[in-house]
N, C-alpha and C positions, 0 to 999 in steps of 0.2 A: 422547458424547466424541469429540474437535474430529480433525480428516482430519487426514492424516501423509500427508507424502511424504518416501522417501528414494534417495540421490541423491548418488552419489557413500562413501558409509558414515556420510550426514549425513539425518539425520530431524530436516525439516521443516514447522512446525505452518502448511494452511492454509486454520485459519479464522481472521479479524480482525472486531472490534465498530470500523464504525466508526463516531466523533463528528463531528455535525457543528458546525463553531465559531461555526455561525451562531444553530446554535434550539437545539442539545445533541442529537437527538433521537440513541437509539444506531441500527446494525442487522451480522449479523453474516455478512459474505458471504467466501462463496469464492475469493481469492488466485489467479490464475494464473501454471502457472509456467515460462510461453513468451511476458509480452509485461507490457509499466510497463504501470498504471491511470495515466496523470495527469492526468482528467480525474473526475468519481464528481458523478452531481445527485443529492439529496438528498432522499430520496424525498417529505421530510417535508410541508418548506417549498422544496424545487426549488432549493435557491443550487448551482452548479459551486461545487465543493470542487476546489484544485489544490491540487499540491503543495506547502510552503513552499519562497523560494528552499537549495539543499543539501541536498534530502530530489530521492530518484530518483522516488516515488509519494504515491499522494495512503494509500496502507497506513500507508505510512513516517513521514505526515505526522499524517495525523489513527485512522488504525490499532492495536488495543491488543498489537497481533505487527507484527512491520515485514515484508517482504517474504519469501519465501523466497532471493532470489538472495544478500539481507543478510542474514536467519540464517547464510548459506553462508558470505560473504564474513564476514562481520561490517560495521561502521558507515563500516567505506572499501568495501565492493562498493556497488555500486549492478543496477537492476535494470535499463539500458538504457542503451545508447551514451551516450555523453558529447554536450550537449546542450541548448541555454538553451532550447530550442522553450516545454518546457510552465513556464520561471519569466518569460515576459509575458506585461503586466497587460493 
């Protein structure tokens, strides 16, 4: 059963399966409710995953479930302050 988190009357799913775009490896991870995950190292190929341009975090780019703030706020929400620091290559 997935971990759930309730905030402001909204229930959010905290588990997301990240799929590495390089090797296809999948791993279930628990998403934080108080932080934005800009970088994630694939435990199989060890490549560093970064959000796609326009996405706020790796869960929104490569996860089966978007991050909790996006679940709560909708597509226009964000788990982080507006910043392009995570979009730089």
